[in-house]
N, CA, C and O of each residue as an XYZ file, in Angstrom:
624
protein
N       0.846     -1.175      0.000
C       0.000      0.000      0.000
C       0.893      1.239      0.000
O       1.819      1.351      0.803
N       0.613      2.126     -0.873
C       1.425      3.321     -1.061
C       0.932      4.455     -0.176
O      -0.265      4.733     -0.113
N       1.852      5.094      0.495
C       1.504      6.287      1.244
C       1.827      7.487      0.381
O       2.583      7.369     -0.583
N       1.270      8.631      0.707
C       1.627      9.826     -0.052
C       2.334     10.806      0.858
O       2.139     10.815      2.073
N       3.149     11.620      0.246
C       3.880     12.668      0.937
C       3.229     13.981      0.540
O       3.087     14.260     -0.651
N       2.838     14.779      1.496
C       2.211     16.052      1.194
C       3.246     17.156      1.220
O       4.045     17.259      2.150
N       3.219     17.968      0.199
C       4.128     19.107      0.107
C       3.415     20.321      0.677
O       2.326     20.682      0.232
N       4.038     20.944      1.662
C       3.474     22.158      2.246
C       4.026     23.350      1.484
O       5.191     23.714      1.642
N       3.202     23.940      0.675
C       3.621     25.059     -0.148
C       2.380     25.882     -0.446
O       1.281     25.342     -0.571
N       2.559     27.168     -0.557
C       1.403     28.013     -0.828
C       0.889     27.810     -2.252
O      -0.292     28.039     -2.512
N       1.734     27.393     -3.161
C       1.308     27.115     -4.527
C       0.849     25.658     -4.605
O       1.099     24.868     -3.695
N       0.183     25.319     -5.688
C      -0.295     23.947     -5.819
C       0.801     22.997     -6.293
O       0.621     21.781     -6.237
N       1.925     23.523     -6.756
C       3.029     22.661     -7.166
C       4.353     23.394     -7.001
O       4.403     24.620     -6.902
N       5.426     22.602     -6.973
C       6.765     23.178     -6.950
C       7.541     22.571     -8.115
O       7.157     21.534     -8.654
N       8.614     23.215     -8.489
C       9.459     22.689     -9.549
C      10.596     21.904     -8.923
O      11.298     22.394     -8.038
N      10.762     20.694     -9.391
C      11.851     19.856     -8.937
C      12.734     19.491    -10.111
O      12.405     19.757    -11.267
N      13.859     18.878     -9.796
C      14.765     18.384    -10.827
C      14.995     16.900    -10.601
O      15.329     16.471     -9.496
N      14.813     16.121    -11.659
C      15.167     14.715    -11.632
C      16.618     14.638    -12.087
O      16.942     14.963    -13.229
N      17.478     14.207    -11.184
C      18.916     14.201    -11.417
C      19.383     12.754    -11.592
O      19.330     11.969    -10.645
N      19.842     12.394    -12.806
C      20.258     11.014    -13.047
C      21.649     10.729    -12.490
O      22.605     11.457    -12.757
N      21.740      9.654    -11.712
C      23.022      9.150    -11.236
C      23.282      7.824    -11.951
O      22.477      7.391    -12.776
N      24.387      7.193    -11.638
C      24.711      5.925    -12.297
C      23.715      4.830    -11.929
O      23.382      3.995    -12.771
N      23.230      4.821    -10.678
C      22.389      3.715    -10.228
C      21.033      4.129     -9.666
O      20.298      3.281     -9.161
N      20.691      5.393     -9.740
C      19.400      5.865     -9.233
C      19.147      7.272     -9.752
O      20.010      7.879    -10.387
N      17.960      7.776     -9.476
C      17.585      9.144     -9.837
C      17.245      9.882     -8.558
O      16.499      9.378     -7.718
N      17.796     11.080     -8.413
C      17.482     11.915     -7.264
C      16.418     12.924     -7.647
O      16.352     13.357     -8.797
N      15.581     13.300     -6.684
C      14.625     14.388     -6.843
C      15.080     15.510     -5.927
O      15.123     15.359     -4.707
N      15.421     16.643     -6.540
C      15.887     17.815     -5.788
C      14.949     18.978     -6.040
O      14.390     19.102     -7.130
N      14.770     19.834     -5.041
C      14.036     21.070     -5.320
C      14.881     21.932     -6.258
O      16.104     21.983     -6.125
N      14.246     22.588     -7.179
C      14.938     23.425     -8.156
C      15.871     24.439     -7.482
O      16.953     24.721     -7.996
N      15.458     24.980     -6.346
C      16.250     26.006     -5.656
C      17.523     25.457     -5.026
O      18.389     26.236     -4.630
N      17.663     24.134     -4.922
C      18.882     23.548     -4.356
C      20.041     23.572     -5.350
O      21.203     23.452     -4.959
N      19.722     23.727     -6.638
C      20.739     23.656     -7.685
C      21.101     25.053     -8.166
O      20.239     25.825     -8.585
N      22.402     25.364     -8.098
C      22.887     26.661     -8.565
C      23.187     26.631    -10.059
O      22.904     27.595    -10.770
N      23.765     25.518    -10.541
C      24.172     25.460    -11.945
C      24.552     24.030    -12.324
O      24.904     23.222    -11.464
N      24.478     23.731    -13.614
C      24.966     22.483    -14.172
C      26.169     22.838    -15.035
O      26.087     23.729    -15.880
N      27.295     22.140    -14.827
C      28.494     22.403    -15.614
C      29.017     21.101    -16.216
O      28.672     20.009    -15.765
N      29.846     21.238    -17.230
C      30.479     20.073    -17.831
C      31.440     19.453    -16.821
O      32.026     20.150    -15.993
N      31.589     18.138    -16.903
C      32.511     17.427    -16.031
C      33.936     17.899    -16.308
O      34.340     18.060    -17.460
N      34.668     18.111    -15.259
C      36.084     18.445    -15.324
C      36.813     17.475    -14.420
O      36.339     17.168    -13.326
N      37.954     16.991    -14.863
C      38.725     16.085    -14.024
C      39.113     16.818    -12.746
O      39.757     17.866    -12.804
N      38.728     16.279    -11.596
C      38.996     16.984    -10.341
C      40.462     16.873     -9.914
O      41.168     15.933    -10.280
N      40.889     17.852     -9.137
C      42.194     17.778     -8.479
C      42.013     16.856     -7.282
O      41.272     17.169     -6.350
N      42.694     15.720     -7.317
C      42.510     14.732     -6.259
C      43.203     15.159     -4.968
O      44.143     15.954     -4.972
N      42.711     14.612     -3.883
C      43.266     14.870     -2.557
C      43.734     13.532     -2.002
O      42.944     12.596     -1.878
N      45.000     13.440     -1.673
C      45.594     12.199     -1.168
C      44.913     11.757      0.125
O      44.694     12.565      1.027
N      44.582     10.478      0.206
C      44.021      9.910      1.426
C      42.550     10.210      1.656
O      42.018      9.901      2.722
N      41.882     10.807      0.676
C      40.455     11.142      0.830
C      39.605      9.886      0.643
O      40.030      8.950     -0.035
N      38.413      9.854      1.233
C      37.515      8.709      1.040
C      37.104      8.582     -0.437
O      37.181      9.553     -1.191
N      36.673      7.396     -0.839
C      36.315      7.121     -2.238
C      35.174      7.997     -2.740
O      35.108      8.277     -3.937
N      34.280      8.433     -1.871
C      33.148      9.260     -2.301
C      33.559     10.706     -2.573
O      32.824     11.447     -3.224
N      34.735     11.111     -2.076
C      35.252     12.465     -2.326
C      36.153     12.380     -3.548
O      37.252     11.829     -3.480
N      35.686     12.925     -4.664
C      36.398     12.770     -5.935
C      37.498     13.799     -6.138
O      38.336     13.638     -7.025
N      37.508     14.854     -5.330
C      38.521     15.899     -5.441
C      37.884     17.276     -5.471
O      36.738     17.458     -5.060
N      38.636     18.230     -5.956
C      38.171     19.624     -6.041
C      38.012     19.996     -7.512
O      38.846     19.640     -8.344
N      36.934     20.714     -7.824
C      36.723     21.202     -9.192
C      36.571     22.721     -9.179
O      35.987     23.286     -8.254
N      37.097     23.374    -10.208
C      36.943     24.828    -10.285
C      35.539     25.199    -10.758
O      34.975     24.566    -11.651
N      34.997     26.230    -10.142
C      33.716     26.798    -10.568
C      33.760     28.277    -10.237
O      33.950     28.670     -9.086
N      33.581     29.083    -11.263
C      33.728     30.528    -11.121
C      35.077     30.814    -10.487
O      36.085     30.385    -11.047
N      35.167     31.489     -9.390
C      36.463     31.756     -8.750
C      36.684     30.873     -7.523
O      37.476     31.222     -6.648
N      35.996     29.739     -7.450
C      36.057     28.865     -6.281
C      36.578     27.489     -6.655
O      36.521     27.086     -7.817
N      37.083     26.777     -5.668
C      37.378     25.348     -5.791
C      36.357     24.635     -4.908
O      36.294     24.874     -3.702
N      35.560     23.761     -5.514
C      34.478     23.097     -4.793
C      34.764     21.612     -4.607
O      35.361     20.978     -5.477
N      34.338     21.055     -3.471
C      34.459     19.613     -3.289
C      33.491     18.897     -4.227
O      32.309     19.234     -4.286
N      34.002     17.902     -4.962
C      33.183     17.097     -5.867
C      32.931     15.744     -5.221
O      33.865     15.045     -4.829
N      31.645     15.383     -5.115
C      31.246     14.159     -4.423
C      30.541     13.196     -5.361
O      29.921     13.597     -6.345
N      30.649     11.924     -5.034
C      29.841     10.890     -5.659
C      28.759     10.525     -4.650
O      29.062      9.981     -3.588
N      27.507     10.819     -4.969
C      26.415     10.472     -4.062
C      26.320      8.955     -3.910
O      26.081      8.450     -2.813
N      26.508      8.228     -5.022
C      26.424      6.770     -4.967
C      27.413      6.214     -3.942
O      27.045      5.399     -3.097
N      28.670      6.658     -4.022
C      29.694      6.152     -3.101
C      29.443      6.634     -1.673
O      29.668      5.885     -0.722
N      28.983      7.862     -1.514
C      28.705      8.397     -0.172
C      27.566      7.643      0.506
O      27.496      7.593      1.734
N      26.675      7.057     -0.290
C      25.546      6.323      0.283
C      25.732      4.811      0.199
O      24.758      4.057      0.205
N      26.986      4.374      0.121
C      27.266      2.955      0.225
C      27.506      2.221     -1.079
O      27.755      1.016     -1.060
N      27.439      2.909     -2.219
C      27.668      2.256     -3.510
C      29.068      2.537     -4.033
O      30.004      2.752     -3.263
N      29.194      2.531     -5.343
C      30.473      2.753     -6.006
C      30.464      4.078     -6.765
O      29.445      4.462     -7.340
N      31.597      4.773     -6.764
C      31.752      5.991     -7.560
C      31.963      5.596     -9.016
O      32.821      4.768     -9.323
N      31.179      6.191     -9.910
C      31.300      5.918    -11.340
C      31.276      7.227    -12.099
O      30.393      8.061    -11.899
N      32.269      7.402    -12.987
C      32.278      8.598    -13.829
C      31.249      8.461    -14.934
O      30.605      9.449    -15.287
N      31.071      7.274    -15.494
C      30.060      7.030    -16.513
C      30.431      7.618    -17.859
O      31.512      8.182    -18.028
N      29.517      7.481    -18.822
C      29.791      7.921    -20.188
C      29.329      9.349    -20.463
O      29.784      9.957    -21.431
N      28.441      9.897    -19.643
C      27.941     11.263    -19.849
C      28.023     12.065    -18.560
O      27.014     12.605    -18.107
N      29.209     12.154    -17.959
C      29.280     12.837    -16.663
C      29.038     14.336    -16.783
O      29.460     14.984    -17.740
N      28.359     14.851    -15.801
C      28.115     16.281    -15.634
C      28.345     16.578    -14.155
O      28.502     15.661    -13.349
N      28.363     17.846    -13.810
C      28.509     18.247    -12.415
C      27.390     19.221    -12.077
O      27.212     20.240    -12.744
N      26.642     18.893    -11.034
C      25.615     19.798    -10.529
C      26.223     20.560     -9.352
O      26.752     19.959     -8.417
N      26.140     21.875     -9.410
C      26.587     22.720     -8.305
C      25.375     22.934     -7.402
O      24.360     23.492     -7.819
N      25.505     22.481     -6.160
C      24.417     22.591     -5.188
C      24.664     23.748     -4.233
O      25.801     23.998     -3.833
N      23.625     24.436     -3.876
C      23.700     25.430     -2.812
C      23.858     24.680     -1.494
O      23.060     23.795     -1.185
N      24.874     25.024     -0.721
C      25.079     24.377      0.573
C      23.977     24.811      1.528
O      23.601     25.982      1.568
N      23.466     23.856      2.294
C      22.333     24.120      3.180
C      22.686     24.015      4.651
O      21.838     24.267      5.507
N      23.925     23.645      4.962
C      24.302     23.352      6.337
C      24.593     24.542      7.223
O      24.838     24.372      8.417
N      24.573     25.744      6.670
C      24.776     26.931      7.491
C      26.220     27.226      7.855
O      26.477     28.040      8.742
N      27.159     26.582      7.191
C      28.575     26.863      7.458
C      28.973     28.127      6.703
O      28.757     28.237      5.496
N      29.546     29.062      7.417
C      29.893     30.365      6.845
C      30.802     30.251      5.623
O      30.638     30.998      4.659
N      31.754     29.327      5.657
C      32.752     29.219      4.593
C      32.360     28.231      3.484
O      33.121     28.059      2.531
N      31.212     27.588      3.583
C      30.779     26.624      2.569
C      29.466     27.111      1.961
O      28.415     27.061      2.600
N      29.542     27.575      0.738
C      28.339     28.076      0.059
C      27.830     27.105     -1.006
O      26.641     27.096     -1.323
N      28.745     26.275     -1.567
C      28.388     25.371     -2.655
C      29.166     24.070     -2.519
O      30.276     24.045     -1.987
N      28.568     22.992     -3.008
C      29.280     21.731     -3.180
C      28.928     21.207     -4.568
O      27.896     21.574     -5.129
N      29.779     20.355     -5.117
C      29.577     19.818     -6.461
C      29.248     18.331     -6.364
O      29.811     17.608     -5.542
N      28.333     17.894     -7.213
C      27.880     16.507     -7.207
C      28.011     15.942     -8.611
O      27.521     16.538     -9.570
N      28.672     14.792     -8.737
C      28.808     14.129    -10.027
C      27.469     13.506    -10.406
O      26.867     12.785     -9.611
N      27.007     13.783    -11.614
C      25.751     13.221    -12.116
C      26.000     12.624    -13.502
O      27.044     12.851    -14.114
N      25.024     11.861    -13.978
C      25.154     11.183    -15.272
C      24.103     11.706    -16.237
O      23.018     11.134    -16.340
N      24.403     12.762    -16.929
C      23.456     13.320    -17.882
C      22.872     14.626    -17.379
O      23.324     15.194    -16.384
N      21.871     15.081    -18.082
C      21.261     16.378    -17.828
C      20.034     16.205    -16.928
O      19.144     15.417    -17.249
N      19.976     16.930    -15.806
C      18.765     16.889    -14.979
C      17.549     17.376    -15.768
O      17.664     18.195    -16.680
N      16.406     16.857    -15.401
C      15.159     17.198    -16.083
C      14.205     17.871    -15.099
O      13.987     17.385    -13.989
N      13.651     18.980    -15.522
C      12.701     19.722    -14.690
C      11.362     18.988    -14.660
O      10.916     18.427    -15.661
N      10.734     19.009    -13.478
C       9.444     18.351    -13.320
C       8.608     19.154    -12.329
O       9.123     19.641    -11.323
N       7.322     19.287    -12.620
C       6.389     19.909    -11.683
C       5.896     18.826    -10.737
O       5.433     17.769    -11.167
N       6.003     19.103     -9.450
C       5.554     18.160     -8.431
C       4.351     18.791     -7.752
O       4.436     19.888     -7.199
N       3.228     18.084     -7.800
C       2.013     18.662     -7.212
C       1.899     18.344     -5.734
O       2.859     17.894     -5.109
N       0.734     18.577     -5.185
C       0.503     18.510     -3.743
C       0.826     17.218     -3.038
O       1.073     17.239     -1.833
N       0.837     16.088     -3.730
C       1.177     14.842     -3.047
C       1.995     13.948     -3.974
O       1.803     13.922     -5.190
N       2.896     13.229     -3.358
C       3.750     12.285     -4.081
C       3.453     10.891     -3.562
O       3.187     10.710     -2.374
N       3.497      9.907     -4.446
C       3.300      8.521     -4.023
C       4.612      7.992     -3.475
O       5.597      7.871     -4.203
N       4.619      7.679     -2.198
C       5.820      7.148     -1.548
C       6.087      5.742     -2.078
O       5.171      4.933     -2.226
N       7.355      5.468     -2.357
C       7.771      4.146     -2.791
C       8.163      3.329     -1.565
O       8.637      3.876     -0.570
N       7.964      2.032     -1.644
C       8.364      1.178     -0.529
C       9.766      0.610     -0.741
O      10.145     -0.357     -0.080
N      10.533      1.196     -1.648
C      11.904      0.743     -1.908
C      12.768      0.977     -0.675
O      12.597      1.981      0.018
N      13.693      0.065     -0.394
C      14.598      0.278      0.738
C      15.487      1.491      0.482
O      15.914      1.734     -0.647
N      15.757      2.241      1.534
C      16.558      3.458      1.412
C      18.018      3.178      1.742
O      18.332      2.385      2.630
N      18.894      3.840      1.013
C      20.328      3.779      1.280
C      20.673      4.909      2.245
O      19.867      5.818      2.444
N      21.859      4.861      2.846
C      22.289      5.996      3.662
C      22.233      7.283      2.827
O      22.484      7.256      1.622
N      21.912      8.379      3.455
C      21.784      9.713      2.844
C      20.558      9.852      1.953
O      20.462     10.814      1.190
N      19.619      8.915      2.032
C      18.345      9.049      1.341
C      17.250      9.237      2.383
O      17.109      8.430      3.302
N      16.487     10.295      2.236
C      15.416     10.593      3.184
C      14.132      9.843      2.849
O      13.377      9.453      3.740
N      13.894      9.647      1.551
C      12.666      8.990      1.128
C      12.812      8.584     -0.330
O      13.752      8.991     -1.013
N      11.869      7.778     -0.792
C      11.786      7.391     -2.196
C      10.348      7.606     -2.638
O       9.410      7.303     -1.900
N      10.179      8.131     -3.848
C       8.844      8.422     -4.367
C       8.722      7.893     -5.790
O       9.713      7.723     -6.501
N       7.473      7.638     -6.183
C       7.180      7.237     -7.556
C       6.598      8.433     -8.292
O       5.629      9.047     -7.847
N       7.204      8.748     -9.418
C       6.726      9.822    -10.290
C       6.416      9.184    -11.638
O       7.262      9.159    -12.532
N       5.205      8.670    -11.777
C       4.868      7.921    -12.977
C       5.697      6.654    -13.013
O       5.635      5.845    -12.087
N       6.479      6.470    -14.078
C       7.304      5.264    -14.195
C       8.714      5.454    -13.638
O       9.566      4.581    -13.802
N       8.963      6.575    -12.989
C      10.285      6.861    -12.426
C      10.228      6.762    -10.913
O       9.353      7.340    -10.268
N      11.177      6.020    -10.356
C      11.340      6.009     -8.905
C      12.482      6.980     -8.594
O      13.579      6.841     -9.135
N      12.232      7.944     -7.742
C      13.245      8.954     -7.410
C      13.522      8.923     -5.915
O      12.635      8.660     -5.103
N      14.756      9.194     -5.577
C      15.190      9.239     -4.183
C      15.347     10.693     -3.766
O      15.832     11.521     -4.537
N      14.941     10.991     -2.559
C      15.098     12.335     -2.003
C      16.335     12.312     -1.121
O      16.344     11.668     -0.072
N      17.388     13.018     -1.550
C      18.657     12.941     -0.818
C      18.674     13.831      0.418
O      17.956     14.827      0.501
N      19.507     13.447      1.367
C      19.751     14.244      2.563
C      20.951     15.145      2.262
O      22.093     14.770      2.528
N      20.692     16.324      1.710
C      21.770     17.229      1.308
C      22.540     17.781      2.507
O      23.750     17.988      2.425
N      21.853     18.015      3.603
C      22.541     18.485      4.811
C      23.424     17.360      5.355
O      24.538     17.617      5.810
N      22.940     16.127      5.312
C      23.739     14.984      5.731
C      24.967     14.791      4.857
O      26.033     14.426      5.354
N      24.827     15.033      3.557
C      25.960     14.923      2.640
C      27.022     15.968      2.978
O      28.218     15.674      2.983
N      26.577     17.173      3.256
C      27.501     18.237      3.656
C      28.153     17.900      4.994
O      29.341     18.159      5.184
N      27.394     17.328      5.914
C      27.943     16.936      7.209
C      29.013     15.849      7.051
O      30.013     15.833      7.769
N      28.780     14.941      6.095
C      29.760     13.884      5.811
C      31.094     14.517      5.382
O      32.159     14.058      5.795
N      31.031     15.555      4.567
C      32.240     16.291      4.166
C      32.934     16.907      5.391
O      34.153     16.823      5.545
N      32.129     17.520      6.245
C      32.683     18.165      7.455
C      33.294     17.123      8.385
O      34.381     17.340      8.922
N      32.614     15.997      8.584
C      33.127     14.941      9.471
C      34.443     14.378      8.970
O      35.276     13.948      9.768
N      34.643     14.375      7.646
C      35.880     13.864      7.058
C      36.976     14.939      7.033
O      38.095     14.675      6.593
N      36.653     16.146      7.504
C      37.630     17.230      7.511
C      37.919     17.812      6.144
O      38.984     18.387      5.919
N      36.957     17.664      5.214
C      37.168     18.107      3.843
C      36.584     19.487      3.552
O      36.797     20.031      2.468
N      35.865     20.048      4.490
C      35.375     21.437      4.348
C      35.586     22.159      5.663
O      35.250     23.338      5.782
């Protein structure tokens, strides 16, 4: 039996982004994403965990590039169509405004209405929930948890 998730918003829908990864699709609020850029080979950091791919340049900044798959217990994969999504940092750290996330392809905009059908799929670490959007199962990531993982590893 499917439960629904109610979105509390003054409008009847919000805009989300379906972000393709190597092994799953994430659903992010549109406002969480600052920009999509072409993949650039990151500057690696010696001794960093496998989910930390290195630093990538963006505008006048060097941003930590992460693999969500590896951070949530899977494997880091560059894939055949790598892109980088620049996320607005949500953790409230004064010196961290953005983080970069490796993705596979171009995110797709989607209107999400007042309720989502919750999926009963098992959740991986750093996933808050899973929802069904028609024939797509999307995972809702814990972006603050991902940023905290960076902080706990001493990488930000």
